[in-house]
C-alpha positions in Angstrom: 50.4 59.1 133.6 49.6 62.3 131.8 52.4 63.1 129.1 54.5 66.1 129.6 53.3 69.0 127.1 54.9 72.4 126.7 53.1 75.4 125.4 54.8 77.1 122.4 53.7 80.6 121.1 51.6 81.0 118.2 54.0 81.9 116.1 56.1 80.2 113.3 59.9 79.7 114.8 62.9 79.4 112.6 62.2 75.4 112.1 58.5 76.3 110.8 56.7 74.2 113.3 53.6 75.6 114.1 50.7 74.9 116.8 50.2 75.1 120.9 52.0 71.7 122.0 54.9 69.6 121.7 53.2 66.2 121.7 51.3 67.1 118.4 51.9 69.7 116.2 52.5 70.5 112.4 54.9 72.5 110.0 53.7 73.5 106.4 54.4 70.0 105.0 53.3 67.5 107.6 51.9 66.6 111.0 54.3 66.0 114.1 54.2 63.9 117.1 56.9 64.1 119.8 59.1 66.1 117.4 59.0 63.4 114.6 57.2 63.5 111.4 53.9 61.8 111.9 51.6 60.4 109.0 48.2 59.3 110.7 45.5 57.6 109.1 42.2 58.6 110.3 38.6 56.7 110.0 35.2 58.4 110.8 33.0 56.3 112.9 29.7 57.9 114.5 29.2 56.4 117.9 25.4 57.5 118.0 24.9 55.5 114.9 26.1 52.5 116.3 25.2 50.3 119.2 27.1 50.8 122.4 27.7 47.3 123.1 30.0 46.9 119.8 31.9 50.0 120.2 35.3 48.3 121.5 34.9 45.7 118.9 34.7 48.3 116.3 37.4 50.3 117.7 39.7 47.1 117.5 38.7 46.1 114.0 39.7 50.1 113.2 43.0 49.5 114.7 43.6 46.2 113.0 42.8 48.0 109.7 45.7 50.5 110.3 43.6 53.2 111.9 45.4 55.4 114.0 43.0 58.2 114.6 39.3 57.9 115.1 37.0 60.8 114.2 33.4 61.5 115.1 30.7 63.9 114.7 28.9 64.9 117.7 25.2 65.4 116.3 23.5 67.9 118.5 19.9 66.7 117.6 21.3 63.3 118.8 21.6 65.1 122.3 19.2 67.6 122.7 16.2 66.5 120.4 13.9 68.2 123.0 15.0 71.5 124.2 16.5 71.7 127.7 16.6 67.6 127.5 20.1 66.2 127.0 20.5 62.5 126.4 23.7 60.7 126.8 22.6 57.1 127.2 22.8 54.2 125.2 24.4 54.8 121.5 24.6 58.4 122.5 26.9 57.7 125.7 29.8 59.8 124.2 31.6 59.6 127.7 31.7 55.6 127.4 32.7 55.9 123.6 35.7 58.1 124.4 36.8 55.9 127.5 36.5 52.8 125.2 39.0 55.2 122.6 41.2 55.4 125.5 41.2 51.9 126.5 41.9 50.8 123.0 44.8 53.5 122.5 42.8 55.0 119.8 43.5 59.0 119.2 40.5 60.8 118.7 39.1 64.0 117.0 35.8 65.3 118.0 33.9 67.3 115.2 31.7 69.4 117.8 29.8 71.2 115.1 27.6 73.0 116.1 26.6 72.3 112.4 27.7 69.1 111.2 25.8 67.9 108.1 26.6 64.2 108.0 23.4 63.3 106.4 21.5 64.3 109.6 18.1 66.1 110.0 19.0 69.9 109.8 23.0 69.1 109.5 22.4 68.5 113.1 20.6 71.1 114.7 17.5 70.4 116.7 14.3 71.3 115.1 13.4 73.6 118.2 16.7 75.5 117.4 15.8 76.0 113.7 12.4 77.8 115.0 14.0 80.2 117.2 13.6 83.0 114.8 17.3 84.4 114.6 19.8 83.6 112.5 21.8 80.4 113.0 25.5 79.8 112.4 26.5 83.7 113.1 27.9 85.7 116.0 24.4 86.5 117.0 24.5 86.6 121.1 21.4 84.6 121.1 22.8 81.6 119.0 26.0 81.7 120.6 24.6 81.4 123.9 22.9 77.9 123.0 26.1 76.8 121.2 27.7 77.1 124.3 25.1 75.3 126.4 25.3 72.6 124.3 29.3 72.6 124.1 29.3 72.8 128.0 27.0 69.5 128.3 29.4 67.7 125.7 32.8 69.0 127.5 31.1 67.4 130.7 30.7 64.1 129.1 34.6 64.3 127.9 36.1 66.0 130.8 39.5 64.6 131.7 39.9 63.1 128.3 41.8 65.9 126.6 45.4 65.3 125.4 46.5 67.3 128.1 45.1 65.4 130.6 46.4 62.2 129.2 43.4 61.5 127.4 42.7 60.4 123.8 41.1 63.7 122.2 44.0 65.3 120.2 41.9 67.2 117.8 38.8 69.5 117.6 37.1 70.2 114.1 34.8 73.1 114.4 31.9 73.7 112.3 31.8 72.2 108.9 31.7 73.6 105.3 31.2 76.8 106.8 31.0 79.5 104.0 30.6 76.6 101.5 27.0 74.8 102.6 25.8 77.8 104.5 27.1 80.7 106.8 28.8 83.5 105.9 32.4 83.8 103.7 34.9 86.5 103.7 36.0 88.4 106.9 32.3 87.8 108.4 32.8 84.1 108.1 36.3 84.1 109.1 35.5 86.0 112.2 32.5 83.5 113.0 35.0 80.5 113.0 37.5 82.5 115.2 34.7 83.3 117.6 33.7 79.5 117.4 37.3 78.3 118.1 37.5 80.6 121.3 34.3 79.7 122.8 35.5 76.1 122.1 38.7 76.9 124.1 36.7 78.5 126.6 34.5 75.5 127.3 37.6 73.5 127.7 38.2 72.0 124.8 41.9 72.9 124.6 43.9 70.4 122.4 47.0 70.6 120.4 45.1 70.6 116.7 42.0 72.3 115.6 40.6 71.7 112.2 38.1 73.4 109.5 36.8 72.3 106.3 38.8 73.8 103.6 37.3 73.0 100.5 35.1 74.7 98.2 35.6 78.2 99.5 34.9 77.4 103.0 36.4 79.7 105.8 38.9 78.2 108.2 39.3 80.7 110.8 43.2 80.1 110.7 42.7 76.6 111.8 44.3 73.5 109.9 42.5 72.9 106.8 41.3 69.4 106.0 40.3 68.3 102.5 37.9 66.0 100.6 37.3 63.9 97.9 35.0 60.9 96.7 35.0 58.6 93.9 31.1 59.6 92.8 28.7 62.3 93.9 25.4 60.6 94.8 24.2 64.0 95.8 24.7 65.2 92.2 21.3 65.9 90.6 22.0 64.4 87.7 20.5 61.0 86.7 23.3 59.8 84.2 27.0 59.0 84.2 29.4 61.8 85.1 32.5 63.1 84.1 35.6 61.4 84.8 36.5 61.7 88.4 39.7 64.1 89.0 40.6 62.3 92.4 42.3 59.5 90.0 45.0 61.8 89.0 48.1 63.0 90.6 47.8 66.6 91.4 48.5 69.5 93.4 45.0 70.5 93.5 43.4 70.1 96.8 39.9 71.3 96.0 37.2 68.4 95.0 34.8 70.5 93.1 32.1 67.7 93.0 31.7 68.0 96.9 28.5 69.3 97.9 28.0 70.7 94.3 24.6 70.3 94.9 24.6 73.6 97.2 27.7 75.7 95.8 30.8 75.0 94.1 33.8 77.2 94.4 37.3 76.3 93.2 39.0 79.0 95.1 40.7 78.3 98.8 40.4 81.0 101.5 43.4 80.0 102.6 47.4 79.4 101.0 48.0 75.7 100.4 51.6 76.2 100.8 51.2 77.4 104.5 49.5 74.1 105.6 50.4 70.3 105.2 47.7 68.7 102.9 45.3 66.7 105.1 42.2 65.0 104.0 39.3 64.3 106.6 36.8 63.6 104.1 38.4 61.1 101.4 35.3 58.9 100.8 35.9 55.4 102.2 32.7 54.7 100.5 29.4 56.4 99.2 26.0 57.0 100.8 23.3 56.2 98.2 20.6 59.0 97.5 17.0 58.3 96.6 17.9 59.6 92.9 21.3 58.5 92.6 23.0 55.3 93.7 26.4 54.6 92.6 28.2 51.7 94.1 31.9 52.1 94.9 34.2 49.3 94.7 37.6 48.3 96.8 39.6 49.2 93.6 37.7 52.6 93.5 38.9 53.5 97.2 42.3 51.9 96.9 43.4 53.5 93.5 42.0 56.9 95.0 43.9 56.8 98.0 47.1 55.8 96.0 46.6 58.9 94.0 46.2 61.1 97.1 49.5 59.6 98.6 51.5 60.0 95.3 49.6 63.6 95.3 51.6 64.6 98.6 48.9 64.2 101.0 50.1 64.3 104.9 47.0 62.4 106.4 44.4 60.2 104.8 41.1 60.7 106.6 38.3 58.4 105.8 34.5 59.5 105.7 33.1 57.3 106.3 35.4 54.3 107.9 32.7 52.7 109.6 28.9 52.4 108.6 26.0 52.7 111.0 22.3 53.2 111.6 20.3 56.5 112.3 19.2 56.7 115.9 15.3 56.7 116.3 13.9 60.3 116.9 11.4 61.1 119.5 9.8 63.9 117.2 10.8 62.5 113.8 13.2 60.5 112.1 16.7 61.9 111.9 18.0 61.7 108.4 18.4 64.1 105.8 15.4 64.7 103.8 13.5 67.2 101.4 11.0 67.4 103.7 13.5 68.6 106.5 14.5 71.3 103.5 17.4 69.2 102.0 18.3 68.9 98.3 18.3 65.0 98.9 16.4 62.0 100.3 18.5 59.3 102.1 17.6 56.2 103.9 15.5 56.7 107.2 17.8 54.2 109.1 20.6 53.0 106.7 23.9 54.7 107.1 25.8 52.0 105.7 27.9 54.1 103.2 29.6 51.1 101.6 32.0 52.0 104.1 35.1 49.6 104.6 33.7 48.5 108.0 30.1 48.1 107.0 27.0 49.3 108.9 27.0 46.1 111.0 30.7 45.6 111.4 31.1 43.5 108.3 34.8 43.7 106.8 34.5 44.9 103.1 37.2 45.0 100.1 37.8 48.7 100.7 38.8 48.0 104.2 41.4 45.6 102.9 42.4 47.9 100.1 43.0 50.9 102.9 45.2 48.3 105.1 47.6 48.2 102.3 48.6 51.6 102.7 48.0 52.1 106.5 50.1 49.0 107.3 52.8 50.8 105.1 52.1 54.0 106.6 52.4 52.6 110.3 55.9 51.7 110.0 57.2 53.9 107.1 55.0 56.9 107.3 57.4 59.1 109.3 59.9 58.9 106.0 57.1 59.2 103.5 55.7 62.5 105.5 59.0 64.5 104.8 58.8 63.9 101.1 57.7 66.4 99.0 55.6 65.5 95.4 56.9 65.8 92.2 53.9 65.1 89.5 54.6 64.0 85.7 52.8 64.9 83.5 51.3 67.6 85.2 47.6 68.8 84.8 46.5 65.5 82.9 42.9 65.1 82.1 41.2 62.4 84.1 39.4 61.6 80.5 42.8 60.7 79.5 42.9 56.9 79.4 46.1 56.7 77.2 48.7 58.3 79.4 50.4 56.4 82.3 49.8 58.4 85.5 53.4 58.9 87.3 54.6 60.7 90.5 57.4 61.0 92.8 57.9 61.8 96.3 61.3 62.3 96.9 64.4 64.2 98.4 68.0 64.4 97.2 68.7 60.9 98.3 65.7 58.5 97.9 62.2 58.1 97.7 59.2 56.4 96.1 57.7 56.3 92.5 53.9 56.1 92.1 51.9 54.7 89.0 48.0 54.8 88.5 46.6 53.2 85.5 43.1 53.1 87.0 40.1 55.5 86.5 36.5 54.7 87.9 34.2 53.7 84.9 37.0 54.1 82.2 39.0 51.4 80.7 42.6 52.8 80.4 45.1 51.6 77.9 47.6 48.6 78.7 51.4 49.8 78.8 53.9 47.5 77.6 57.6 47.6 78.6 57.5 50.7 80.8 60.6 51.7 82.4 60.0 53.7 85.5 62.7 55.6 87.1 63.1 57.0 90.5 64.4 60.5 90.7 66.6 62.0 93.5 70.3 63.1 92.9 71.0 60.1 90.9 68.5 58.9 88.5 67.5 55.1 89.4 66.1 52.9 86.3 63.6 50.1 87.4 63.3 46.8 84.8 61.2 47.0 82.0 57.4 46.0 83.1 54.1 45.7 81.5 51.5 47.8 83.4 48.1 46.7 82.7 44.8 48.7 82.6 43.4 49.0 86.2 47.0 48.7 88.0 48.2 51.2 90.6 51.2 51.3 93.1 54.4 52.6 94.4 57.9 51.6 94.2 60.9 52.2 96.4 64.3 53.3 95.5 67.3 53.8 97.9 65.0 52.8 100.7 66.7 52.4 104.1 66.0 49.0 106.2 67.9 49.2 109.3 71.6 49.4 108.1 70.7 48.1 104.6 69.8 49.8 101.8 67.4 48.8 99.1 68.5 50.4 95.7 65.1 49.6 94.0 62.5 46.8 93.9 59.4 46.5 91.7 57.6 45.8 94.8 55.4 47.6 97.2 56.7 47.6 101.0 53.8 46.6 103.2 55.2 46.6 106.9 58.2 45.6 109.2 58.1 42.5 111.4 60.3 43.0 114.8 61.8 39.7 116.2 65.2 38.3 116.7 65.7 39.5 113.1 63.9 42.3 111.5 61.6 41.3 108.7 60.4 43.6 105.6 57.4 42.7 103.8 56.6 43.4 100.1 54.2 42.5 97.9 53.1 42.8 94.3 52.6 40.7 91.3 55.7 41.8 89.3 58.8 40.4 89.2 60.4 42.3 92.2 64.3 42.4 91.0 65.3 43.3 94.6 68.4 45.2 93.9 70.7 46.0 97.1 73.3 48.7 97.5 76.4 46.7 98.5 76.7 42.7 99.0 74.2 42.8 102.2 70.7 42.2 101.9 67.9 42.5 104.5 65.8 39.9 105.2 62.7 40.6 103.2 59.3 38.5 102.7 57.6 39.1 99.4 53.6 38.4 99.1 51.3 38.3 96.3 48.8 41.1 96.3 46.0 38.9 96.9 47.9 37.4 100.5 48.9 41.3 100.9 45.2 42.2 101.2 44.7 39.5 103.5 47.7 40.2 105.7 47.2 41.1 109.5 50.3 42.4 111.6 49.9 41.0 115.2 52.2 41.7 118.1 52.5 39.6 121.1 56.2 38.6 122.0 57.1 39.6 118.7 55.6 40.6 115.5 53.6 38.0 113.5 52.4 38.0 109.8 48.9 36.1 109.6 47.3 35.4 106.4 43.5 35.4 106.4 40.4 36.4 104.5 38.7 37.2 108.0 39.2 39.7 110.7 42.4 38.9 113.1 43.1 41.0 115.9 45.2 40.4 119.2 43.2 40.5 122.7 44.6 39.6 126.2 47.6 38.0 124.5 46.0 35.7 122.4 45.3 35.7 118.4 41.5 36.0 117.6 40.0 35.1 114.3 36.4 35.6 113.1 35.3 33.6 110.2 33.3 30.5 109.0 33.2 27.1 111.0 35.7 26.0 108.2 38.6 28.5 108.0 42.2 27.9 107.2 44.8 30.7 107.9 48.8 30.9 107.5 51.2 32.5 110.1 54.8 33.6 110.0 56.7 32.7 112.1 54.9 30.0 114.0 53.2 30.9 117.3 54.5 28.3 120.3 51.6 29.2 121.9 49.5 28.2 118.9 46.2 29.9 118.3 43.1 29.1 120.3 40.5 27.1 118.1 42.7 26.1 115.4 45.2 23.2 115.0 48.5 23.4 113.0 47.8 21.3 109.8 51.1 21.8 107.5 53.5 24.2 106.1 52.9 26.3 103.2 56.7 27.8 102.6 57.9 29.6 105.7 54.3 29.9 106.8 52.7 27.6 109.3 49.1 26.3 108.1 46.5 26.5 110.7 42.9 25.1 110.3 39.7 25.5 112.3 37.1 22.8 111.5 33.9 23.0 113.7 31.1 20.8 113.3 27.8 22.7 113.5 24.6 23.1 111.9 24.1 26.1 110.0 21.5 29.1 110.4 18.6 28.7 107.6 15.9 31.2 106.9 12.9 30.8 104.7 10.7 33.2 103.3 7.2 33.5 101.9 4.7 36.2 100.2 2.1 37.2 102.6 0.8 40.2 101.1 0.9 42.4 98.0 -0.7 45.1 96.0 0.4 47.6 93.2 3.1 49.8 95.1 4.9 46.8 97.1 5.0 43.1 98.4 5.4 41.8 102.0 7.2 38.7 103.0 7.6 37.0 106.5 11.0 35.5 106.9 11.5 32.8 109.7 15.1 32.1 111.1 16.5 28.8 112.6 19.6 29.6 114.3 23.0 27.4 114.6 24.5 26.9 118.0 27.6 29.0 119.4 27.5 31.5 116.6 29.2 35.2 117.2 26.7 36.6 114.5 24.5 35.8 111.4 24.3 38.2 108.5 21.1 37.6 106.4 21.4 38.5 102.7 18.2 39.6 100.7 18.6 39.5 97.1 15.9 41.4 95.4 14.6 44.0 92.9 12.7 46.9 93.7 13.1 50.7 94.6 13.6 49.8 98.0 13.5 47.3 100.8 12.6 47.7 104.5 12.9 45.0 107.5 10.7 45.2 110.3 10.5 43.2 113.8 6.8 43.6 114.3 5.9 47.2 113.7 9.5 48.3 114.3 11.9 49.4 111.3 14.9 48.0 111.8 16.4 49.0 108.3 15.9 50.2 104.9 17.8 50.1 101.7 17.8 51.8 98.3 18.0 49.2 95.6 21.6 49.4 94.2 22.3 46.2 92.6 23.9 45.1 95.5 21.9 42.5 98.1 20.7 44.1 101.1 22.5 42.7 104.4 21.4 42.4 108.0 23.3 41.4 111.1 20.9 39.4 113.4 23.3 39.6 116.6 22.7 43.4 116.1 19.0 43.0 116.8 19.6 40.0 119.2 18.6 37.3 117.1 14.8 37.7 116.1 13.2 34.6 114.7 10.9 36.6 112.6 10.9 39.5 110.4 9.0 41.2 107.8 10.3 42.2 104.5 8.7 45.1 102.3 9.9 45.8 98.9 8.5 48.7 97.2 7.9 48.6 93.2 10.6 50.2 90.7 9.2 50.9 87.5 10.6 51.9 84.2 10.9 55.7 84.0 11.3 56.2 87.6 14.3 59.0 88.2 16.8 56.8 89.4 20.5 56.7 88.4 21.3 52.9 88.7 24.5 51.4 87.9 22.5 48.2 87.4 19.2 48.1 87.1 17.0 44.7 88.3 15.2 42.4 86.1 11.7 43.8 85.0 8.5 42.3 84.5 5.8 44.0 82.5 8.0 47.1 83.3 8.1 46.7 87.3 10.6 45.0 89.4 9.1 44.2 93.0 10.1 40.8 94.3 12.4 39.2 96.9 14.5 36.2 95.2 16.9 34.7 97.6 17.7 34.8 101.6 20.7 33.3 102.5 22.1 33.2 106.0 26.2 33.6 106.6 27.4 32.4 110.2 30.4 33.8 111.8 32.3 32.5 114.9 35.5 33.4 116.6 
């Protein structure tokens, strides 16, 4: 049954609420769902960059990681590469993807362009459109006619899936970086954005929330501005280490001047920040290497940056990318961004792994686990966090300041959270001894003395309501709430927590180490369960599913009376029941041999012998060189720029091939590359495949 929605006038009522629909709207400070504060975590996944057979699995992985809203670009060139011929099959089957979002109860933002960027050829415009001879991205009626034709085709794929129809689509993003990377600025730009929004509504894209890029002087046409922030800048033309990143400093500043600085940098916003909640749609879940610049983000890079944004008052954590992928094959050309297609950067032909939380073939990364910590908290306590304004001290700290402890608060008169960050990417911060954090509200709350080492970050609650109990303070980070016969509140951290309760009664709490929290999964069956596993865990058809190796141990609280399929109980660890999977099987093996070489490259043949009953096998290639390509016969399966990290290939994704060709191109001293870790050179050159290993995955 479709949810009941009520249109409200486009005005600001006395309560400050804005928007069209009761179900999802917003005020100046936060998003609202069903008249309650709502703090979503959004993750970008590009359906056309991933095999449709695995979409549902990936959406479930996103949900297990705490993502409540998926976002996806609809790339024009992926659907109409040949003028007049629209393709909605295979990885381009938008209708199926949206239906799966509905099936998995994942809300969806469609980013319909028409210009998208996304490291796609022409920013997503088809080549034939680029050759029409009239100005694009403006109110030219000839251009708008093609946009309307494209959007009409897209809408037919998602008809009946808008929120007002009971579907998952709650938001539409119009254009991207308009007035920042291309397009018009000023009133001409604002008018074009209004024109596009009107055209989208006319086409049928009527949703509660319309967004537009807000950073770098982009114009928004009055729509909700969404912001960006990345831990580095692979598009930056420099070949050196760059300045300390501002995204690790608590700040009321919303603009990230590094974003698209290869095009244009503008520090001025075209909207008044005080009129809109602080939303991110492109908080970097990773980074896409370019040919000339190849930084490698870590899990702590992403975790600390996310924490800094949360402490800076953000009201939505939106990650780009959250799920990596592969560029689909083009009919007339490759579909990646390149200098040949008029862009400042070269990126791989196929590979769009992005070092994302969920990697190119669905692998779980350390960044995924870091984001999950905050996402689990926001799922259970985000309605409270959303309402709390930020207070930052010291204000305007320099990201190059490695001596000062960075702190902020989100609080009202009664309660709040104190944030601290002592992490700065590529910098060593001073350790701080004997720190006494305080909580700010009507009464000052003082925490016990603690040492905060270099690289530490987190947040602590004070006067936090847990059911009918009140936690006055604790040097512990809230993770989630487990509902059952008695509600259990889960916290984590490696400090002595010193739980201090108001009054004599305490709520039931469970404290985890940070390492255990990274491997914590909340599963809801007849009640909530907490499972500790370094592998992906989810619920499907009323059962707990666990991926991983043949020999796997997990812990569960409370114990499942029905057990866990494929696992046997093997003991206790405190309040946790320990389960073990111990399957005897052969292991997938791979061997390789050099079959040809010249001054520029070496080619190897790899043969694979598979174990039985595996879900997937990930081949890992350790190599030195400028780039690596993998072929099945003459078909390019994937390509990698060397970053110092091994290249990974899912064999399931390619239907378990038995032979592959691996080609490595030479990297020489003096090549114009920024690398954080250069390979070992022999006579000034690196061009060698050193190790191929196989990692089986079952469930």
